N, C-alpha and C positions, 0 to 999 in steps of 0.2 A: 434401525427403525425405532423411532421414539414412541414409547407406550405410556410414559408418564411425563407431564409437563408441570413443573413446580415454579410458581411465580411469587415474588415479593409484591407488596401492594404499593407503598408510597415511593414515588419516583420511578416506578416500573410499570405496574398495571394502570396506575392513575397519577396525575399531577396532584401533589398534596393540596387538599382543600377543594378539589374538583371531583366530578363524577367520572366513572369509566367511560372512555370514548366509544362511540358507536362502532368504529373500526375494530377496537379491541374486543368488544362484546361479540361481534360477528366472527372474529378469529377463534374465540373460545368455543362458540357453537359449532364451528366447522371441525375443530379438533375433536369434540365430543362425538359428533356425527361419524367421525373416522375411527372411533373406538379408543381415543387417547384419554387417559385419566388426567384431569386437571386438578391441581392442588394449590391452595393458597398457603403461603408460608410468610408469616409476618411477626414483627415485634409487638404488634398491637395486642390488646386484650381481645378475647373471643368476641365479646359484645360489640367492640369497635370494628371488628372485621366483618361481622354479619351483614351490615348494610351494603358493604362492597360486594359480598358474595350474592346478595339479593339482586343487585344490579345486573349480574351476569345472567340471571334468569334460569340457571340450572343448578342442581345440587352439587356442591364441591366440598371435599374435606378441607378443614381449616387447621393448619399448624399455627398456633398463637404463642405469645410470650417467648418468641425466639426459639421455639422448639420444646418448651416445657409442657405444653398441653396440645393434644390433638383431639379434635371433635369433628363429628359430621356436621354439616350445616343445619341439620335438624336438632343438634344438641347432644347426640349420643357420644359419650366419652369413649375414646379409643385408647388413649394413653395419657398419663400425667406423671410428672416428676417434680416434686416441690422441694424448696430449699430447706436445708437443715435449720431448725429453729435457732440454734446457737449462732449460726452464721448470720441469720437475719437480724438478730438482736445486736450482734457485734457491728454490723454495717450501719444499723440505725444509730447506735451510739457514736460511731466514727463520724458520721455526717452531722449529727447534732452538735458534737463537740466543736466542729469547725464552722458551724452555722451555715452549712451547705444544704440546699434543698434536696429532699429525698421523698419519693412517693412509693407506696406499697400496694399490693393487690392480694385479695383473698376472696375466693368464691365469685370471681369476676366482678368484684367491687373495687373501685379505685379509692385508696385512702391517702390523704395528704395531711401534713402537720398544720398547714395554714393555706388559705386560698390567696397566695401572693401572685407575683408576675409569672413565676414558673408554672404554677398550677393552672393559671388562666390561659397561658400560651398553649399548654398541653390540651386542655379542655377544648379550646377553639380549633386547634389543628386536627384533633382526632374525633371531635363531635361527641365527647363524653362528659359526664358530670361527676366531679369528685366529691367524696365525703370527707369533710374537715374534722379531724379527731385530735389535733395537737400532738406534740412529741410523745406525751404520756400515752395517748391512744395508740400510736404506732407501736410502742413498746408492748402493748397487749395483743397485737395482731401478728402472731408468729407462726400460726398453723396454716397449712395449705397456701403458702406464698410461692407462686411460680417464679417471680422475679421482683427486683427492686429497680427503680429508675430515677436518675437525677437529671433535672433540666438546668442547663447553664444559661447565663445571660449572653454569652458569646462563645464561639468555638475554642478560643484560647483557654477559657475556664474549664471546658470539657477536658482538654489536654492535661491540665493541672490535676483535675480529679482522677483521671485514669491513671496517671503516674503515681499519685498518692495511694490509690487503692491497690494497684499492682504491687507496690512496695510492701504493704502489710498483708494483703490477701492473695497475692499471686500464687497459683498452684493449688488454692483451696476452693476457688469458685471460678465460674466463667465470667470474664470481663470483656465487654464489647461496646462499640459505638454504633448506634443505629441511625443517627442523623448528626449534623454538625454540633447541635446543642444537647444531644441525648447520650448519656452513658448508662449501660444496663448491666445487671448482675444476676446470674442464674446459678443453679447447681453445677458442679464440675461435670463436664462431659455433655452438657446440654447445649444444643445448637440446632439450627434449622437442618443441618446435615444429619444429625443423630435422629431427628424426627422423620426425615425422608427415608432413612434406612429401615425404620420400623414399618412405614407404609409400604415400602418396596417388598419387604418380606411378607406382609399381610396380603398383598395383591399378586405375589409371585412374579415380580418384575425385576429383571437383571439391571445392574448398575449402568451398563452401557446403553440401556434403553430409556434412560432418564435424562431429561433436559431441565436445568435450573437456571433461572434468570433473575438478576437483581442489580442493585446500584450502590449499596453501601457496605461498610465494614462487616456488619452482621450477616451479609449475604456471601461474603468471600469464601467461607468454609464450604457452604453448600454448592457454590458454583464450581469450586475446584475439586469437589469430592465425587461428582457425578460424571457420567460418560460424556455429556454435552453441556458445558457451561457457557452461558452467554452473559456478557456485561452490557448494560445499557450505555448508550452514547453519553449520557449525563452521569455515569458512574464515577465514584471517586477514583483517583489515579491508581491507588493500590489494587483496586478490583480490576481496572482495565489492564494494568501491567501483568496480572496473573492469569488473564483470560485471552485465549487466541481468537475468540469470536466476540466482536463488538457490533451491536445493532445500532439503530438510530436512537435519538433522544426520546424521553417520555413525551415531551410536547409534540413530537412528530410521529407518535404511535409506533415507536421502536419495538414495543411488545408485539404488535400485529406483524410487523416486518419479520421478527424472529420466528413467529409461528409459520409464516409462508416460506421463509428461507430454510429452516431446519426441521420442520415437522411435516408440513403439507406439500 
């Protein structure tokens, strides 16, 4: 029996750039009425996840920054694990030297070196506004950084960045891809899966009573670490290959289908 349902946002709960569908909202309400804890787990910053949580119309805990921060929807801090300041600085220098775009976060504010194509794409997609501080400004924002993120012009550029970062920083930080054009970096050991474990212990829920659903590389660990992992029909091939349960696509309300198939 599923007692905790953990969902990714983009490409899972909603089509990127759109609102949560009525069918998905109805499925969430039915789960909560049945006593199931519903959790959002996203790479988004907390403030960018809040409007999505608000659409559901019920209070849900939010795992943000790929697991680095856990807050209630009312803003109460449940857990946070920030990056080592030396690692943050080393990554900023690494990206600046290569003239690769990199953005940072601290106290739920998005900081960018310049508001170029990468920043504008991110702002539009997530509905957030960046604070432009220059590379020198980024060098000064090293405290309470949950993650760093790079936006690429195309997926092949993301591949190049991931390979380069793994070569230098592999084994020192978490390195993941959350979308074709996004690569993200967190403290070692931080993931959506690590955050789920914290909430499961808090609520006294066993691992085999947890369902996690997602579509991208940064969802893979949480999907494979819980008792019931579900891949979206639109999930990347790596996620589908690792998951015995595949629901319909995001466009076809695969989220709601998973709720009725595996929970209700």
